[in-house]
ZAZAVEX-241283 format. One record per residue (C-alpha): residue number from 1; y negated, x negated, z negated. Coordinates in nm, 4 decimals, always signed. Layout:
REM residues N
NUM,Y,X,Z
...
//
This chain:
REM residues 190
1,+2.3872,-10.4871,-8.4941
2,+2.5528,-10.4834,-8.1538
3,+2.7428,-10.2113,-7.9777
4,+3.0583,-10.2358,-7.7754
5,+3.0073,-10.2294,-7.4034
6,+3.1520,-10.3553,-7.0824
7,+2.9121,-10.5329,-6.8515
8,+2.8994,-10.7847,-6.5711
9,+2.5719,-10.8274,-6.3865
10,+2.4611,-11.0190,-6.0825
11,+2.0837,-11.0456,-6.0653
12,+1.8898,-11.1523,-5.7567
13,+1.5300,-11.2360,-5.8254
14,+1.2838,-11.5082,-5.7357
15,+1.1779,-11.5351,-6.0968
16,+1.3393,-11.6693,-6.4083
17,+1.6177,-11.4711,-6.5649
18,+1.8913,-11.5362,-6.8119
19,+2.2197,-11.3802,-6.9064
20,+2.2732,-11.3798,-7.2792
21,+2.6356,-11.3046,-7.3511
22,+2.6932,-10.9948,-7.1437
23,+2.3411,-10.8565,-7.1537
24,+2.0674,-10.9314,-6.9042
25,+1.7458,-11.0374,-7.0734
26,+1.4089,-11.1963,-6.9992
27,+1.3767,-11.0474,-6.6511
28,+1.0251,-11.0415,-6.5160
29,+0.8798,-10.7115,-6.3975
30,+0.9952,-10.6140,-6.0495
31,+1.3293,-10.7939,-6.0541
32,+1.6183,-10.6023,-5.9050
33,+1.9679,-10.5892,-6.0465
34,+2.1563,-10.6004,-5.7194
35,+2.5155,-10.5497,-5.8248
36,+2.7118,-10.4762,-6.1367
37,+3.0430,-10.4843,-5.9527
38,+3.3733,-10.3249,-6.0420
39,+3.4172,-10.3962,-6.4100
40,+3.7463,-10.3238,-6.5807
41,+3.9091,-10.6328,-6.7249
42,+3.8012,-10.6836,-7.0841
43,+3.6020,-10.5132,-7.3535
44,+3.3604,-10.7397,-7.5348
45,+3.0930,-10.6993,-7.7971
46,+2.7365,-10.7277,-7.6732
47,+2.3860,-10.6185,-7.7581
48,+2.2232,-10.3040,-7.6277
49,+2.1556,-10.3349,-7.2561
50,+1.7771,-10.3432,-7.2041
51,+1.5980,-10.3157,-6.8686
52,+1.2286,-10.2687,-6.7938
53,+1.0729,-10.1880,-6.4539
54,+1.4018,-10.2196,-6.2670
55,+1.5633,-10.0314,-5.9840
56,+1.9413,-10.0595,-6.0100
57,+2.1100,-9.9901,-5.6754
58,+2.4060,-9.7623,-5.6267
59,+2.7767,-9.8195,-5.6142
60,+2.8726,-9.9808,-5.9425
61,+3.1648,-9.8627,-6.1509
62,+3.2624,-9.9375,-6.5085
63,+3.6044,-9.8749,-6.6643
64,+3.5953,-9.8607,-7.0440
65,+3.9757,-9.8671,-7.0735
66,+3.9649,-9.5788,-7.3189
67,+4.3399,-9.5390,-7.2924
68,+4.3672,-9.8504,-7.5113
69,+4.1856,-9.6619,-7.7911
70,+4.2657,-9.2921,-7.7515
71,+4.4833,-9.1601,-8.0322
72,+4.4002,-8.7896,-8.0214
73,+4.1834,-8.8085,-8.3327
74,+3.8526,-8.9285,-8.1916
75,+3.6178,-9.0955,-8.4374
76,+3.8229,-8.9763,-8.7350
77,+4.1072,-9.2205,-8.6862
78,+4.0823,-9.5670,-8.5373
79,+3.7537,-9.7427,-8.4644
80,+3.6474,-9.6886,-8.1045
81,+3.3552,-9.8633,-7.9359
82,+3.0687,-9.6788,-7.7683
83,+3.0790,-9.7658,-7.4023
84,+2.7117,-9.7944,-7.3029
85,+2.4086,-9.7909,-7.5256
86,+2.1069,-9.8251,-7.3002
87,+1.7416,-9.8760,-7.3805
88,+1.5620,-9.8341,-7.0491
89,+1.1978,-9.8256,-6.9451
90,+1.0649,-9.7371,-6.5994
91,+1.4159,-9.7511,-6.4568
92,+1.6184,-9.5667,-6.1920
93,+1.9982,-9.5942,-6.1900
94,+2.1914,-9.3953,-5.9303
95,+2.5460,-9.3492,-5.8006
96,+2.7109,-9.5103,-6.1016
97,+3.0728,-9.4340,-6.1968
98,+3.1879,-9.4547,-6.5597
99,+3.5637,-9.4261,-6.6170
100,+3.7641,-9.3796,-6.9367
101,+3.5060,-9.4487,-7.2077
102,+3.6676,-9.5058,-7.5495
103,+3.4065,-9.2639,-7.6930
104,+3.0435,-9.1633,-7.6187
105,+3.0113,-9.2554,-7.2517
106,+2.6384,-9.3211,-7.2044
107,+2.3884,-9.3299,-7.4916
108,+2.0265,-9.3450,-7.3761
109,+1.8112,-9.4352,-7.6753
110,+1.4466,-9.5309,-7.7323
111,+1.3781,-9.5022,-7.3584
112,+1.0872,-9.3904,-7.1387
113,+1.0498,-9.2977,-6.7715
114,+1.4193,-9.3062,-6.6818
115,+1.6112,-9.1404,-6.3998
116,+1.9917,-9.1347,-6.4080
117,+2.0874,-8.9749,-6.0765
118,+2.4250,-8.9006,-5.9154
119,+2.6396,-9.0416,-6.1949
120,+3.0074,-8.9618,-6.2308
121,+3.1485,-8.9873,-6.5812
122,+3.5237,-8.9391,-6.5727
123,+3.7184,-8.9241,-6.8968
124,+3.9796,-8.6951,-6.7429
125,+4.2541,-8.9521,-6.7945
126,+4.2173,-8.8629,-7.1612
127,+4.3074,-8.5011,-7.0940
128,+4.6654,-8.4719,-7.2076
129,+4.9691,-8.6748,-7.2882
130,+5.2657,-8.4678,-7.3901
131,+5.0455,-8.1610,-7.4393
132,+4.8059,-8.3413,-7.6755
133,+4.4479,-8.4327,-7.5875
134,+4.4472,-8.8044,-7.6562
135,+4.0822,-8.8875,-7.6033
136,+3.8138,-8.7302,-7.8203
137,+3.4378,-8.7712,-7.8561
138,+3.3869,-8.8912,-7.4996
139,+3.0490,-8.7187,-7.4715
140,+2.9023,-8.7693,-7.1222
141,+2.5316,-8.8392,-7.1761
142,+2.3618,-8.8634,-7.5171
143,+1.9813,-8.8821,-7.5251
144,+1.8075,-8.9988,-7.8445
145,+1.4398,-9.0649,-7.9125
146,+1.3509,-9.0809,-7.5424
147,+1.0750,-8.9356,-7.3229
148,+1.0401,-8.8539,-6.9544
149,+1.4120,-8.8635,-6.8808
150,+1.5819,-8.7104,-6.5762
151,+1.9592,-8.6555,-6.5664
152,+2.0282,-8.5170,-6.2211
153,+2.3006,-8.4462,-5.9633
154,+2.5772,-8.5801,-6.1866
155,+2.9315,-8.4793,-6.2783
156,+3.1074,-8.5173,-6.6147
157,+3.4839,-8.4731,-6.6656
158,+3.5803,-8.4676,-7.0337
159,+3.6962,-8.2452,-7.3201
160,+3.3779,-8.2411,-7.5309
161,+3.0018,-8.2256,-7.4769
162,+2.8774,-8.2950,-7.1283
163,+2.5191,-8.3702,-7.2365
164,+2.3988,-8.4126,-7.5952
165,+2.0227,-8.4005,-7.6523
166,+1.9455,-8.5334,-7.9991
167,+1.5735,-8.6084,-7.9879
168,+1.2937,-8.6732,-7.7428
169,+1.0538,-8.4916,-7.5116
170,+1.0147,-8.4131,-7.1424
171,+1.3883,-8.4326,-7.0712
172,+1.5126,-8.2688,-6.7508
173,+1.8818,-8.1948,-6.7022
174,+1.9249,-8.0664,-6.3464
175,+2.2401,-7.9992,-6.1459
176,+2.4758,-8.1675,-6.3921
177,+2.8244,-8.0228,-6.3472
178,+3.0618,-8.0258,-6.6433
179,+3.4405,-7.9960,-6.6143
180,+3.6652,-7.9371,-6.9144
181,+3.3978,-7.9823,-7.1800
182,+3.1620,-7.7777,-7.3949
183,+2.8541,-7.8164,-7.1761
184,+2.5098,-7.8892,-7.3216
185,+2.4554,-7.9613,-7.6918
186,+2.1172,-7.9609,-7.8651
187,+2.1157,-8.1461,-8.1974
188,+1.7992,-8.0864,-8.3964
189,+1.6743,-8.3446,-8.6439
190,+1.9061,-8.6328,-8.5630
//
C-alpha cells in the first residue's frame, strides 16, 4: 500500500543509487541527498520515503497543494492524501519547509535515531475562506512506533494538533512553536 506524497530528489553519491517512481531507494550507507528542490507542481502516488544513514541538507521546500483538497470537513468528506510518510534511520533533516499539506503534514513511522530540526510546517493558507476553516486534519508532526527521535527548533502553523505522539520511546520535542493549533497530543495505544 502506498501513500500520497510529493517528492523530487537529486542524489549525489559515488555509489549506485536508483530512483523508483518518486522514492529514492537502494542508496548505500553514507550517500548524501544533496537537494530536494522546490517541489510544487503535481501530486503523485508513491511508496513511503525510506532513508538510512543519510544527512539531508537544508533549504528544501515542499508544497502539498492542500487548497486543491480542502473542503472544511477534513477526513470526513473527500479523500485527502497524507503528504509525507517517512521511515527514517540514522538520519538528520534540517531547515525543511512544508506548505499546504492536504492532511497530516509529516508522519514519522517505524523510525530510529532521527533528528528533524528547524522545520517550518505552514498550513495557514487553510485558515479561513469566507469565515470557514477550509483545511482540517493538517497535523504538523505525527510520530508512530519510533525511537530516539528529536523534533527541535521548528514552527507549525495550522488549526489542529502541532505534534501527535502515538507510540514510541525516547522522543524529545524541544522548542517547537505552534500557531493556531491545539499543541501537543498524546495518543495512547495506537
